Backbone as a ProteinNet text record, in pm:
[ID]
protein_1_A
[PRIMARY]
XXXXXXXXXXXXXXXXXXXXXXXXXXXXXXXXXXXXXXXXXXXXXXXXXXXXXXXXXXXXXXXXXXXXXXXXXXXXXXXXX
[TERTIARY]
81	0	87.1	199.2	287.2	336	368.9	416.3	305.4	182.7	70.4	46.3	62.1	47.8	156.4	278.3	389.5	360.2	306.6	271	160.1	60.5	-49.9	-0.8	88.3	147	216.7	296.9	365.9	267.1	159.7	60.5	-9.5	-16.3	-77.2	17.8	141.9	240.9	308.9	288.6	352.1	483.8	565.5	695.4	698.4	762.1	782.1	933.1	983.2	918.6	898.9	923.7	913	773.4	668.7	533.1	457.3	494.7	423.6	521	503.8	586.1	499.5	559.4	488.6	573.8	507.9	574	498.8	572.1	515.6	531.7	441.1	446.5	509.1	571.8	634.9	740.8	823.5	928.3	867	911.2	867.2	986.6	976.4	1090.6	1138	1268.5	1326.1	1320.6	1280.1	1260.9	1392.1	1504.5	1633.8	1670.1	1627.8	1662.3	1567.6	1460.9	1359.4	1411.5	1385	1416.4	1292.4	1252	1319.4	1306.5	1398.5	1394.9	1272.6	1202	1075.9	1104.8	1046.8	1053	961.9	1007.4	929.2	966.9	882.1	913.7	952.7	1045.9	1084.3	1058.6	1000.4	962.6	1053.3	1083.7	1175.3	1107.5	1090.9	1013	1071.8	1203.8	1263.8	1226.7	1241.6	1208	1058.6	973.7	831.2	795.2	860.5	838.3	883.6	1002.9	1056.7	965.8	912.6	821.2	691.2	639.5	519.2	537.2	653.4	684.7	696.6	766.3	777.3	638.7	549.3	414.5	339.4	354.6	287.9	340.8	471.7	532.4	487.9	484	435.1	290.8	209.2	70.8	56.9	139.5	137.1	181	286.3	338	237.1	163.2	61.8	-63.2	-83	-202.2	-326.2	-301.7	-413.7	-364.8	-456.8	-420.3	-330.3	-234	-147.7	-216.3	-161.7	-212.9	-194.4	-295	-277.8	-166.2	-91.7	13.7	38.9	93	128	275.3	308.4	446.5	462.1	552.5	570.8	703.3	699.5	818.9	833.7	946.9	973.2	1016	942.5	987.6	1099	1172.8	1272.5	1226	1262.7	1224.8	1342.7	1315.7	1416.5	1373.5	1448.5	1410.8	1466.5	1380.9	1421.3	1430.4	1394.4	1401.5	1276.7
-119.6	-0.5	125.5	117.7	237.8	276.3	173.9	204.4	270.1	222.5	284.1	427.9	453.1	589.9	678.3	625	705.5	740.7	643.8	671.7	777.4	764.6	860	1001.7	1008.2	1139.6	1201.3	1121.9	1170.6	1210.1	1130.7	1163.3	1295.4	1332.2	1459.9	1575.7	1547.1	1652.3	1691.7	1607	1635.1	1558.4	1602.4	1537	1466	1352.2	1273.1	1271.1	1312.1	1353.2	1503.5	1580.9	1727.8	1774	1719.7	1764.4	1670.3	1546.2	1443.8	1334	1280.6	1167.9	1044.4	931.5	803.7	704	619.8	515	384.6	274.1	143.1	61.7	-31.6	-112	-250.9	-271.4	-400.2	-386.9	-485.8	-488.9	-518.6	-447	-468.8	-521	-639.8	-694	-591.2	-573.8	-486.1	-337.8	-304.9	-168.1	-88.9	-159	-94.1	0	-26.9	57.7	173.5	179.4	283	416.5	522.9	659.4	742.5	817	832.7	704.5	686.1	569.1	578.1	469	465.1	431.6	510.8	477.3	359.2	263.1	140.7	71.2	-21.4	-111.3	-243.3	-312.1	-445.8	-541.2	-654.2	-750.9	-871.5	-932.4	-1045.9	-1173.9	-1185.2	-1296.9	-1433.1	-1447.1	-1577.5	-1614.8	-1519.4	-1546.7	-1580.4	-1508.2	-1532.3	-1672.4	-1710.5	-1842	-1952.9	-1936.5	-2034.9	-2051.3	-1944.2	-1953.1	-2023.8	-1995.4	-2060	-2209.6	-2253.9	-2394.5	-2458.7	-2386.7	-2436.8	-2454.7	-2358.5	-2368.7	-2487.9	-2509	-2619	-2751	-2766.1	-2889.3	-2917.5	-2813.7	-2833.1	-2883.4	-2826.9	-2867.6	-3014.1	-3052.4	-3191.6	-3284.4	-3248.8	-3335.3	-3346.2	-3239	-3244.2	-3321.2	-3334.3	-3400.7	-3310.8	-3181.8	-3090.2	-2947.8	-2855.1	-2715.1	-2684	-2596	-2552.6	-2438.7	-2405.4	-2291.8	-2164.2	-2081.2	-1952.7	-1871.6	-1804.9	-1715.2	-1609.4	-1499.4	-1389	-1393	-1378.3	-1369.6	-1237.6	-1151.8	-1021.4	-1014.1	-970.2	-951.5	-804.9	-749.5	-608.3	-581	-497.5	-457.8	-352.2	-336.4	-228.5	-119.6	3.5	116.2	146.7	151.9	190.3	325.1	428.6	564.2	591.7	632.1	663.5	813.9	858	1003	1074.2
-1.6	-1.7	-0.6	71.3	76.8	-61.2	-140.5	-278.7	-359.8	-342.7	-413.2	-371.2	-241.9	-194.1	-250.6	-256.6	-314.7	-458.5	-536.2	-675.6	-684.9	-597.3	-601.1	-564.3	-470.3	-431.4	-551.9	-620.8	-740.6	-850.5	-868.2	-968.5	-940	-814.3	-776.2	-785.2	-825.2	-837.5	-707.4	-607.6	-477.1	-465.5	-373.8	-354.2	-219.5	-220.5	-101.1	-75.9	32.9	156.7	169.8	65.7	79.3	115.8	54.1	79.5	174.1	173.5	253.2	293.6	408.5	456.7	459.3	424.7	422.1	501.5	579.4	653.8	629.7	631.9	610.9	737.1	758.9	878.1	858.3	746	723.1	613	603.5	503.7	366.3	268.4	129.5	53	-9.7	-85.7	-190.7	-199.4	-298.9	-262.9	-141.8	-104.3	-93.3	-80.5	-60.3	-172.5	-296	-407.1	-433.6	-356.8	-376.3	-327.1	-405.8	-362.9	-372.6	-274.5	-144.8	-61.7	29.5	117.1	207.7	219.3	294.5	440.9	531.7	673.3	697.8	775.1	792.6	922.2	960.8	1068.7	1006.6	1069.6	1025.3	1140.9	1109.1	1210	1205.1	1321.7	1327.1	1278.1	1148.2	1089.9	1124.1	1126.2	1159.6	1303.1	1396	1535.3	1551.1	1479.1	1486.6	1432.9	1322.9	1264.6	1358.6	1415.2	1507.7	1628.5	1681.1	1796.1	1760.8	1639.8	1597.2	1584.9	1535.8	1525	1662.4	1755.7	1893.5	1957.1	1938.7	1992.8	1933.3	1804.3	1736.5	1786.1	1799.3	1848.2	1990.8	2075.5	2212.1	2214.8	2126.8	2118.8	2075.4	1978.9	1931.3	2043.5	2114.5	2223.5	2337.3	2365.3	2472.9	2429.4	2300.5	2250.6	2254	2264.7	2268.7	2279.4	2291.3	2296.7	2419.8	2397.2	2502.4	2578.9	2693.1	2768.9	2686.3	2682.2	2608.3	2669.7	2582.8	2631.2	2526.4	2574.3	2484.3	2456.1	2329.2	2290.6	2215.2	2260.3	2201.1	2130.3	2005.6	1926	1897.6	1927.9	1905.6	1763.5	1691.2	1556.6	1572.6	1467.5	1465.8	1370.2	1398.2	1313.3	1222.2	1093.9	994.6	940.1	973.7	931.9	793.4	702.5	568.4	550.1	427.8	397.3	446.6
[MASK]
+++++++++++++++++++++++++++++++++++++++++++++++++++++++++++++++++++++++++++++++++

């Protein structure tokens, strides 16, 4: 969606980040070459996947649902232009 907003801003004759700033809430593949650089959050996908697998294996071993619990993963902020 962030890329679509950037295109719409340009179509309106506005400049990013001069006239408007845009931020994304996730990593977009290939974003490194985009100019201006997009401010975004990046999420620890490998850690999240590993935890999901651990939870699934625990559930299989128990033979039923595990106790509900909250797992919090901290995203990192990547500041662009």
